[in-house]
C-alpha positions as CSV (number, residue, x, y, z in Angstrom):
1,X,102.6,99.9,128.4
2,X,105.2,101.2,130.9
3,X,108.9,101.9,130.3
4,X,110.2,98.7,132.0
5,X,107.7,96.6,130.4
6,X,107.5,93.6,128.1
7,X,109.7,93.4,125.0
8,X,108.0,95.0,122.1
9,X,108.1,92.7,119.0
10,X,105.9,94.3,116.4
11,X,103.5,97.1,115.6
12,X,100.8,96.6,112.9
13,X,98.4,99.1,111.7
14,X,96.2,98.8,114.8
15,X,97.8,96.1,117.1
16,X,101.1,95.9,119.1
17,X,102.7,92.6,120.0
18,X,104.8,92.1,123.1
19,X,106.8,89.0,124.2
20,X,105.7,87.3,127.4
21,X,107.6,84.0,126.9
22,X,108.9,81.8,124.2
23,X,105.4,80.6,123.3
24,X,103.2,83.4,124.6
25,X,102.6,87.0,123.4
26,X,100.5,89.9,124.6
27,X,98.4,91.3,121.8
28,X,97.3,94.9,122.5
29,X,94.6,96.6,120.4
30,X,95.3,100.3,120.2
31,X,92.9,103.2,119.4
32,X,94.6,103.7,116.1
33,X,92.5,103.8,112.9
34,X,93.6,102.5,109.5
35,X,91.6,103.2,106.3
36,X,92.7,102.5,102.8
37,X,95.6,100.7,104.5
38,X,96.9,103.9,105.9
39,X,97.1,104.7,109.7
40,X,95.4,108.0,110.5
41,X,97.0,110.6,112.8
42,X,94.1,110.6,115.3
43,X,93.0,108.1,117.9
44,X,89.5,107.0,118.6
45,X,89.0,106.5,122.3
46,X,87.8,103.0,123.4
47,X,88.3,101.6,119.9
48,X,90.9,99.1,121.2
49,X,88.6,97.9,123.9
50,X,85.7,97.4,121.4
51,X,88.0,95.3,119.1
52,X,89.2,93.2,122.0
53,X,85.8,92.7,123.5
54,X,84.2,91.7,120.2
55,X,87.1,89.4,119.3
56,X,86.8,87.7,122.7
57,X,83.0,87.2,122.0
58,X,83.6,85.7,118.6
59,X,86.7,83.6,119.5
60,X,84.6,82.0,122.2
61,X,81.7,81.2,119.8
62,X,83.8,79.8,117.0
63,X,85.9,77.3,118.9
64,X,83.8,74.4,117.6
65,X,84.8,75.4,114.0
66,X,88.4,76.1,114.6
67,X,90.8,76.5,117.6
68,X,92.2,80.0,118.1
69,X,95.3,81.5,119.6
70,X,93.7,83.0,122.7
71,X,95.0,82.0,126.2
72,X,93.1,84.7,128.2
73,X,91.7,88.2,128.0
74,X,91.5,88.4,131.8
75,X,94.0,91.0,132.9
76,X,94.8,89.1,136.1
77,X,96.5,86.5,133.8
78,X,98.8,89.1,132.3
79,X,102.3,89.8,133.6
80,X,102.4,92.6,136.1
81,X,104.8,94.6,133.9
82,X,102.3,94.6,131.1
83,X,101.0,97.9,132.5
84,X,97.5,99.3,132.0
85,X,96.2,97.3,129.0
86,X,93.2,95.7,130.7
87,X,90.2,95.5,128.4
88,X,92.2,96.0,125.2
89,X,94.7,93.1,125.4
90,X,94.8,89.3,125.0
91,X,97.4,86.8,126.1
92,X,97.8,84.6,123.0
93,X,99.9,81.7,121.8
94,X,102.7,82.4,119.5
95,X,102.0,81.1,116.0
96,X,103.5,81.3,112.5
97,X,101.1,83.6,110.6
98,X,99.8,82.5,107.2
99,X,100.6,85.5,105.1
100,X,97.2,85.9,103.4
101,X,94.1,87.9,104.3
102,X,91.1,85.6,104.1
103,X,88.2,87.7,102.9
104,X,84.7,86.4,102.6
105,X,82.0,88.5,100.8
106,X,78.3,87.9,101.1
107,X,77.3,91.1,99.3
108,X,78.7,93.0,96.4
109,X,80.2,96.1,97.8
110,X,83.4,98.1,98.3
111,X,86.5,96.9,96.3
112,X,84.5,94.0,94.9
113,X,81.8,96.3,93.5
114,X,84.6,98.4,91.9
115,X,86.2,95.3,90.4
116,X,82.9,94.0,89.1
117,X,82.0,97.3,87.4
118,X,85.4,97.5,85.7
119,X,86.0,93.9,84.8
120,X,82.8,91.9,85.4
121,X,84.7,89.8,88.0
122,X,84.7,89.3,91.7
123,X,88.0,88.2,93.3
124,X,89.3,87.5,89.8
125,X,86.4,85.2,89.1
126,X,83.8,85.8,86.4
127,X,80.5,86.9,87.8
128,X,76.9,87.0,86.5
129,X,75.9,90.1,84.5
130,X,73.5,92.7,85.9
131,X,74.5,92.6,89.6
132,X,73.8,95.7,91.6
133,X,75.8,97.5,94.3
134,X,75.1,96.0,97.8
135,X,73.3,93.0,96.3
136,X,73.5,89.7,98.1
137,X,75.6,87.3,96.2
138,X,74.2,83.9,95.2
139,X,76.6,82.3,97.7
140,X,79.4,83.8,99.9
141,X,82.7,84.1,98.0
142,X,86.2,83.7,99.3
143,X,88.3,86.5,97.8
144,X,91.7,86.6,99.6
145,X,94.4,89.3,99.4
146,X,98.0,89.7,100.4
147,X,98.7,90.8,103.9
148,X,100.8,94.0,103.8
149,X,102.5,95.3,107.0
150,X,102.6,98.7,105.3
151,X,100.8,100.0,102.2
152,X,97.9,98.4,100.4
153,X,96.8,94.8,100.5
154,X,96.6,93.4,96.9
155,X,93.7,91.2,95.8
156,X,94.6,87.7,94.7
157,X,93.1,85.6,92.0
158,X,92.4,81.9,93.0
159,X,95.6,80.7,91.3
160,X,97.7,83.5,92.9
161,X,96.3,82.6,96.3
162,X,97.2,78.9,95.8
163,X,100.7,79.8,94.6
164,X,101.2,82.0,97.7
165,X,100.3,79.5,100.5
166,X,100.0,76.1,98.7
167,X,96.9,74.2,97.6
168,X,96.2,72.3,100.9
169,X,96.5,75.4,103.1
170,X,94.5,77.5,100.6
171,X,91.6,75.1,100.5
172,X,91.6,74.6,104.3
173,X,91.5,78.3,105.1
174,X,89.0,78.9,102.4
175,X,86.6,76.3,103.9
176,X,87.2,77.6,107.4
177,X,86.6,81.2,106.4
178,X,83.3,80.4,104.7
179,X,82.2,78.4,107.7
180,X,83.1,81.2,110.1
181,X,81.3,83.8,107.9
182,X,78.2,81.7,107.8
183,X,78.1,81.5,111.6
184,X,78.8,85.2,111.9
185,X,76.1,86.2,109.3
186,X,73.5,83.9,111.0
187,X,74.2,85.5,114.4
188,X,74.2,89.0,113.0
189,X,70.8,88.4,111.5
190,X,69.4,87.7,114.9
191,X,70.7,91.0,116.1
192,X,69.2,93.1,113.3
193,X,72.4,93.3,111.4
194,X,73.8,92.1,108.0
195,X,77.4,90.9,107.9
196,X,78.2,92.0,104.4
197,X,81.8,90.9,104.4
198,X,84.7,90.1,106.7
199,X,88.3,88.9,106.8
200,X,90.1,86.4,108.9
201,X,93.7,85.6,109.6
202,X,95.2,82.2,110.4
203,X,98.4,80.9,111.8
204,X,100.2,77.6,112.3
205,X,100.5,76.1,115.8
206,X,102.1,72.7,116.3
207,X,101.3,71.7,112.7
208,X,97.6,72.8,112.9
209,X,95.9,75.9,111.5
210,X,94.3,78.2,114.1
211,X,92.4,81.5,114.0
212,X,94.5,84.5,115.1
213,X,94.5,88.3,115.3
214,X,90.9,89.6,115.5
215,X,87.5,88.1,114.6
216,X,84.5,89.8,113.0
217,X,85.1,93.2,114.5
218,X,84.1,96.6,112.9
219,X,87.7,96.9,111.7
220,X,87.7,93.6,109.9
221,X,84.1,93.4,108.9
222,X,81.3,95.4,107.2
223,X,78.0,95.4,109.3
224,X,74.8,97.0,108.0
225,X,71.6,97.6,110.0
226,X,69.0,95.3,108.4
227,X,66.2,97.8,108.7
228,X,67.9,100.4,106.5
229,X,69.5,98.1,104.0
230,X,68.5,98.9,100.4
231,X,70.0,97.2,97.3
232,X,71.6,99.7,94.9
233,X,72.8,102.0,97.7
234,X,75.6,102.5,100.2
235,X,73.9,101.3,103.4
236,X,74.9,103.0,106.7
237,X,77.3,100.8,108.5
238,X,78.9,100.0,111.9
239,X,82.3,99.6,110.5
240,X,85.0,101.9,109.2
241,X,83.0,103.0,106.2
242,X,82.0,106.1,108.0
243,X,85.6,107.1,108.4
244,X,86.4,106.0,104.8
245,X,83.6,108.2,103.5
246,X,84.8,111.2,105.5
247,X,88.4,110.8,104.5
248,X,87.5,110.3,100.8
249,X,85.4,113.5,100.9
250,X,88.5,115.5,102.0
251,X,90.1,114.9,98.6
252,X,92.9,112.9,100.2
253,X,94.8,110.7,97.7
254,X,94.8,107.7,100.0
255,X,98.5,107.8,100.4
256,X,100.4,108.7,103.7
257,X,100.4,111.0,105.4
258,X,96.6,111.2,106.0
259,X,94.8,114.4,107.0
260,X,93.4,114.6,110.5
261,X,89.8,113.7,111.5
262,X,87.5,116.3,113.0
263,X,86.5,116.1,116.6
264,X,82.9,115.3,115.4
265,X,84.1,112.4,113.2
266,X,86.2,111.0,116.1
267,X,83.2,111.2,118.5
268,X,80.8,109.7,116.0
269,X,83.2,106.9,115.2
270,X,83.6,106.0,118.8
271,X,79.8,105.9,119.2
272,X,79.5,103.6,116.2
273,X,82.1,101.1,117.5
274,X,80.4,101.0,120.9
275,X,76.9,100.5,119.3
276,X,78.3,97.7,117.2
277,X,79.6,96.0,120.4
278,X,76.2,96.3,122.1
279,X,74.2,95.1,119.1
280,X,76.4,92.2,118.1
281,X,77.0,90.8,121.6
282,X,73.6,91.7,123.2
283,X,75.7,93.0,126.1
284,X,76.6,96.4,127.3
285,X,80.0,97.8,126.4
286,X,80.0,99.7,129.7
287,X,80.4,96.3,131.5
288,X,83.3,95.3,129.3
289,X,84.8,98.8,129.8
290,X,84.5,98.6,133.5
291,X,86.1,95.2,133.6
292,X,89.2,96.9,132.1
293,X,89.4,99.8,134.5
């Protein structure tokens, strides 16, 4: 983004928003990395392009379930003053975000596994006894959380989620999230992947709920290679788990500021994101990358 560019409106953990017009925004995916809800000091080259390319792939394939905020990811449709953001930006409709992270879990892992071990619940709901780490759940579960601009997201019980957004909105985004997850998991299985869990964000546009932000990327989802998946383990993944594991091993207390990543971790993370793009889409990231040069 150049000096005499679009008006900057907001910076999230990974994305920056710029105003194009009264009803259009430019959403730019940066190369920043956020783990444990803390932005790390190092960038991962091409990460923003992967997130944008994968979101474009999924937004296009989920339109029959729900409309989304995308106008175009073609840089020729961006204002000239947007600068060099091709390949990592989308022109989107301005919406009123629903302030809740809509998490769907198909497998017992991560924060859900920790909660289950400590309380016997998943998302505040009583779960069957004897479940094992990384085990497939009997049915995918909607386990929403708060959406924090800074700091940690907080898991919500079903009643807390309803109180936050209202019954009608809660039920609608729950049903949409589960439908989107089912589609994503089915596609992932054809690509040799397991979509263990993911999260969606929604917004209001002209009185309707639409899908916004990103969609089933390695930042918002946990993908496991099916051929190395073993129940009772921490399967290798194509998401941020590699970075989480590295950062946890440093002894960091998961509060800002975070320690730096090594050059090896940065390179390996970049490779994992690109491999995720290739596997999920069946396309070559090099083609998406070149389209953004």
